[in-house]
Short mmCIF file of the C-alpha atoms (twelve columns), coordinates in Angstrom:
data_MODEL
# 
_entry.id   MODEL 
# 
loop_
_atom_site.group_PDB 
_atom_site.id 
_atom_site.type_symbol 
_atom_site.label_atom_id 
_atom_site.label_alt_id 
_atom_site.label_comp_id 
_atom_site.label_asym_id 
_atom_site.label_seq_id 
_atom_site.Cartn_x 
_atom_site.Cartn_y 
_atom_site.Cartn_z 
_atom_site.pdbx_PDB_model_num 
ATOM 1   C CA . MET A 1   93.727  15.070 41.055 1 
ATOM 2   C CA . ARG A 2   91.060  13.408 42.294 1 
ATOM 3   C CA . VAL A 3   90.790  9.709  43.178 1 
ATOM 4   C CA . PHE A 4   88.236  7.805  40.889 1 
ATOM 5   C CA . LEU A 5   86.727  4.522  41.091 1 
ATOM 6   C CA . GLY A 6   86.018  4.429  37.688 1 
ATOM 7   C CA . ALA A 7   83.033  6.705  38.126 1 
ATOM 8   C CA . PHE A 8   82.785  7.086  41.898 1 
ATOM 9   C CA . LEU A 9   84.792  9.716  44.151 1 
ATOM 10  C CA . GLN A 10  86.535  7.977  47.055 1 
ATOM 11  C CA . ALA A 11  85.264  10.214 50.250 1 
ATOM 12  C CA . ILE A 12  85.290  10.363 53.437 1 
ATOM 13  C CA . VAL A 13  81.520  10.980 54.461 1 
ATOM 14  C CA . PHE A 14  80.810  13.435 57.837 1 
ATOM 15  C CA . ARG A 15  78.252  16.073 59.544 1 
ATOM 16  C CA . CYS A 16  78.508  18.828 61.282 1 
ATOM 17  C CA . GLY A 17  74.964  19.071 63.633 1 
ATOM 18  C CA . GLU A 18  72.249  18.386 60.717 1 
ATOM 19  C CA . LEU A 19  74.199  18.894 57.728 1 
ATOM 20  C CA . SER A 20  76.449  16.151 55.524 1 
ATOM 21  C CA . PHE A 21  79.703  17.049 53.866 1 
ATOM 22  C CA . ALA A 22  82.054  14.977 52.170 1 
ATOM 23  C CA . LEU A 23  85.900  15.344 52.265 1 
ATOM 24  C CA . GLU A 24  87.729  13.642 49.072 1 
ATOM 25  C CA . ALA A 25  90.222  11.115 50.261 1 
ATOM 26  C CA . ARG A 26  93.118  12.623 48.644 1 
ATOM 27  C CA . ALA A 27  93.729  15.499 51.167 1 
ATOM 28  C CA . LEU A 28  93.236  12.662 54.045 1 
ATOM 29  C CA . ALA A 29  96.376  12.344 55.554 1 
ATOM 30  C CA . GLU A 30  94.589  9.946  58.243 1 
ATOM 31  C CA . VAL A 31  91.644  10.067 60.771 1 
ATOM 32  C CA . VAL A 32  92.540  9.690  64.924 1 
ATOM 33  C CA . PRO A 33  89.997  9.987  67.313 1 
ATOM 34  C CA . ALA A 34  88.657  13.458 69.012 1 
ATOM 35  C CA . VAL A 35  91.784  13.405 71.931 1 
ATOM 36  C CA . SER A 36  92.123  16.121 74.249 1 
ATOM 37  C CA . LEU A 37  93.637  19.346 73.238 1 
ATOM 38  C CA . ARG A 38  95.995  21.976 74.255 1 
ATOM 39  C CA . THR A 39  93.979  25.165 73.773 1 
ATOM 40  C CA . LEU A 40  94.946  28.150 71.781 1 
ATOM 41  C CA . PRO A 41  93.984  31.577 74.047 1 
ATOM 42  C CA . HIS A 42  92.913  34.300 71.803 1 
ATOM 43  C CA . ALA A 43  92.082  32.248 68.707 1 
ATOM 44  C CA . PRO A 44  88.670  32.097 67.057 1 
ATOM 45  C CA . ASN A 45  85.893  29.477 69.031 1 
ATOM 46  C CA . TRP A 46  86.441  27.028 65.866 1 
ATOM 47  C CA . VAL A 47  89.930  26.974 66.618 1 
ATOM 48  C CA . ALA A 48  89.521  23.270 68.765 1 
ATOM 49  C CA . GLY A 49  93.404  24.001 69.563 1 
ATOM 50  C CA . LEU A 50  96.551  21.368 68.915 1 
ATOM 51  C CA . LEU A 51  97.085  18.138 68.592 1 
ATOM 52  C CA . ASN A 52  100.531 15.830 69.933 1 
ATOM 53  C CA . LEU A 53  100.653 13.314 66.986 1 
ATOM 54  C CA . ARG A 54  103.840 11.324 67.626 1 
ATOM 55  C CA . GLY A 55  105.682 14.700 68.518 1 
ATOM 56  C CA . LYS A 56  103.719 16.506 65.249 1 
ATOM 57  C CA . THR A 57  101.511 19.428 67.028 1 
ATOM 58  C CA . ILE A 58  99.001  20.150 64.066 1 
ATOM 59  C CA . PRO A 59  96.378  22.694 64.507 1 
ATOM 60  C CA . VAL A 60  93.384  21.697 65.443 1 
ATOM 61  C CA . ILE A 61  89.701  23.163 64.078 1 
ATOM 62  C CA . ASP A 62  86.356  22.579 64.971 1 
ATOM 63  C CA . LEU A 63  84.595  22.288 61.547 1 
ATOM 64  C CA . CYS A 64  81.081  22.100 63.442 1 
ATOM 65  C CA . GLU A 65  81.941  25.459 65.575 1 
ATOM 66  C CA . MET A 66  83.418  27.118 62.679 1 
ATOM 67  C CA . MET A 67  80.315  26.414 60.035 1 
ATOM 68  C CA . THR A 68  76.965  26.541 62.789 1 
ATOM 69  C CA . GLY A 69  78.246  28.054 65.903 1 
ATOM 70  C CA . ARG A 70  77.972  24.833 68.275 1 
ATOM 71  C CA . ALA A 71  80.862  22.823 69.133 1 
ATOM 72  C CA . ALA A 72  81.200  19.160 68.185 1 
ATOM 73  C CA . ARG A 73  79.634  16.916 70.484 1 
ATOM 74  C CA . ARG A 74  81.691  14.759 72.205 1 
ATOM 75  C CA . VAL A 75  80.480  11.360 70.886 1 
ATOM 76  C CA . LEU A 76  82.462  8.324  69.659 1 
ATOM 77  C CA . SER A 77  81.821  8.822  66.351 1 
ATOM 78  C CA . THR A 78  83.483  12.360 66.631 1 
ATOM 79  C CA . ARG A 79  86.980  12.162 64.683 1 
ATOM 80  C CA . ILE A 80  89.199  14.032 63.907 1 
ATOM 81  C CA . MET A 81  90.874  14.091 59.967 1 
ATOM 82  C CA . VAL A 82  94.058  15.006 59.662 1 
ATOM 83  C CA . VAL A 83  94.722  16.927 56.440 1 
ATOM 84  C CA . HIS A 84  97.161  17.631 53.969 1 
ATOM 85  C CA . TYR A 85  96.665  21.612 53.912 1 
ATOM 86  C CA . PRO A 86  98.410  23.524 50.928 1 
ATOM 87  C CA . SER A 87  100.765 26.273 51.639 1 
ATOM 88  C CA . PRO A 88  102.878 28.790 49.689 1 
ATOM 89  C CA . GLU A 89  105.616 28.631 51.227 1 
ATOM 90  C CA . LYS A 90  105.752 25.115 52.300 1 
ATOM 91  C CA . PRO A 91  104.594 21.744 50.176 1 
ATOM 92  C CA . GLU A 92  101.623 21.520 52.616 1 
ATOM 93  C CA . HIS A 93  100.947 21.461 56.284 1 
ATOM 94  C CA . LEU A 94  99.120  19.245 58.284 1 
ATOM 95  C CA . LEU A 95  95.859  20.080 59.643 1 
ATOM 96  C CA . GLY A 96  93.067  18.691 61.578 1 
ATOM 97  C CA . ILE A 97  89.440  18.824 61.277 1 
ATOM 98  C CA . MET A 98  86.725  17.888 63.979 1 
ATOM 99  C CA . ALA A 99  83.865  16.776 62.486 1 
ATOM 100 C CA . GLU A 100 80.968  14.222 63.927 1 
ATOM 101 C CA . SER A 101 79.832  11.285 62.499 1 
ATOM 102 C CA . LEU A 102 82.575  10.150 60.885 1 
ATOM 103 C CA . THR A 103 82.968  6.765  60.713 1 
ATOM 104 C CA . GLU A 104 83.712  5.316  57.007 1 
ATOM 105 C CA . MET A 105 85.131  6.287  53.233 1 
ATOM 106 C CA . GLN A 106 82.481  6.006  50.609 1 
ATOM 107 C CA . ASN A 107 82.640  5.412  46.506 1 
ATOM 108 C CA . LEU A 108 80.194  8.865  45.988 1 
ATOM 109 C CA . ASP A 109 78.748  8.575  42.398 1 
ATOM 110 C CA . ASP A 110 80.125  11.598 40.923 1 
ATOM 111 C CA . LYS A 111 78.215  11.706 38.039 1 
ATOM 112 C CA . VAL A 112 75.278  13.395 40.191 1 
ATOM 113 C CA . ARG A 113 78.417  15.636 41.418 1 
ATOM 114 C CA . THR A 114 76.434  19.620 40.882 1 
ATOM 115 C CA . PRO A 115 77.389  23.319 41.351 1 
ATOM 116 C CA . ALA A 116 75.705  24.210 44.415 1 
ATOM 117 C CA . GLY A 117 74.094  26.722 42.970 1 
ATOM 118 C CA . VAL A 118 74.857  29.485 45.427 1 
ATOM 119 C CA . LYS A 119 77.936  31.593 46.057 1 
ATOM 120 C CA . THR A 120 78.950  31.959 49.680 1 
ATOM 121 C CA . PRO A 121 82.137  34.121 49.806 1 
ATOM 122 C CA . GLU A 122 82.029  34.488 53.696 1 
ATOM 123 C CA . ALA A 123 82.268  30.279 53.082 1 
ATOM 124 C CA . PRO A 124 84.331  29.745 50.085 1 
ATOM 125 C CA . TYR A 125 85.008  26.277 51.293 1 
ATOM 126 C CA . LEU A 126 82.376  24.801 50.454 1 
ATOM 127 C CA . GLY A 127 81.643  23.065 47.174 1 
ATOM 128 C CA . ASP A 128 79.542  21.125 44.777 1 
ATOM 129 C CA . ILE A 129 76.709  18.894 45.984 1 
ATOM 130 C CA . ILE A 130 76.705  15.196 45.602 1 
ATOM 131 C CA . ALA A 131 72.892  13.562 45.483 1 
ATOM 132 C CA . ARG A 132 72.668  10.459 47.937 1 
ATOM 133 C CA . GLY A 133 69.518  8.456  47.941 1 
ATOM 134 C CA . LYS A 134 67.614  11.647 49.942 1 
ATOM 135 C CA . GLU A 135 69.832  13.403 50.897 1 
ATOM 136 C CA . SER A 136 72.676  15.570 49.687 1 
ATOM 137 C CA . LEU A 137 76.463  16.150 50.418 1 
ATOM 138 C CA . GLN A 138 78.326  18.832 49.918 1 
ATOM 139 C CA . ILE A 139 81.576  18.632 49.575 1 
ATOM 140 C CA . LEU A 140 84.595  20.526 51.282 1 
ATOM 141 C CA . LYS A 141 87.193  22.090 49.504 1 
ATOM 142 C CA . VAL A 142 90.189  22.088 52.258 1 
ATOM 143 C CA . SER A 143 92.546  24.724 50.396 1 
ATOM 144 C CA . GLU A 144 89.703  27.077 51.002 1 
ATOM 145 C CA . LEU A 145 89.271  26.364 54.378 1 
ATOM 146 C CA . LEU A 146 90.717  28.898 56.852 1 
ATOM 147 C CA . PRO A 147 91.080  32.456 55.930 1 
ATOM 148 C CA . ALA A 148 94.381  34.395 55.176 1 
ATOM 149 C CA . GLU A 149 94.267  35.846 59.042 1 
ATOM 150 C CA . VAL A 150 94.051  32.888 60.892 1 
ATOM 151 C CA . LYS A 151 96.698  30.887 58.494 1 
ATOM 152 C CA . GLU A 152 99.190  33.135 59.140 1 
ATOM 153 C CA . ARG A 153 98.093  32.753 62.937 1 
ATOM 154 C CA . LEU A 154 98.751  28.778 62.809 1 
ATOM 155 C CA . PHE A 155 101.216 28.056 60.618 1 
ATOM 156 C CA . THR A 156 103.705 31.139 60.170 1 
ATOM 157 C CA . GLU A 157 105.055 29.858 63.896 1 
ATOM 158 C CA . ALA A 158 105.208 26.356 62.788 1 
ATOM 159 C CA . SER A 159 107.081 27.151 59.458 1 
ATOM 160 C CA . GLY A 160 109.791 29.382 62.041 1 
ATOM 161 C CA . ALA A 161 110.325 26.693 64.571 1 
ATOM 162 C CA . GLU A 162 110.693 23.703 61.671 1 
ATOM 163 C CA . ALA A 163 112.990 25.776 60.121 1 
ATOM 164 C CA . ALA A 164 115.388 27.078 63.286 1 
ATOM 165 C CA . ARG A 165 115.596 23.266 64.114 1 
# 
């Protein structure tokens, strides 16, 4: 299901380095400042750590690090998008995605949405392109963001801990 406003797609727009992206509003739970995170030893570099959000522990990935090999710059517009991440075991988990230049929701013209035209099996989370003025935004597919082995590492323990309560 997409959130449409006429022929528009409501999305949050952000950057990783020089690249611009959009995340459909339906995937978003909330946006929080890029606060200090608890690090996870032995996790991939792009796993930024754990966020304590009102008593709930949420894993956070650094999308810039994941895509470009450079950590997100710690500036005022760097934020953590808390998203609904689909899971076969549970209806969903919460996942934090840290990115740069994240400032507002926008209504994007969905009529100019086109396939990227290039298959990237190593980055299945990269979706369609939406032209916007002189730049183009690539839609981020949240459900395809994490490799299976990382999903297992980030969410298995949380499921077990919740079941034990």
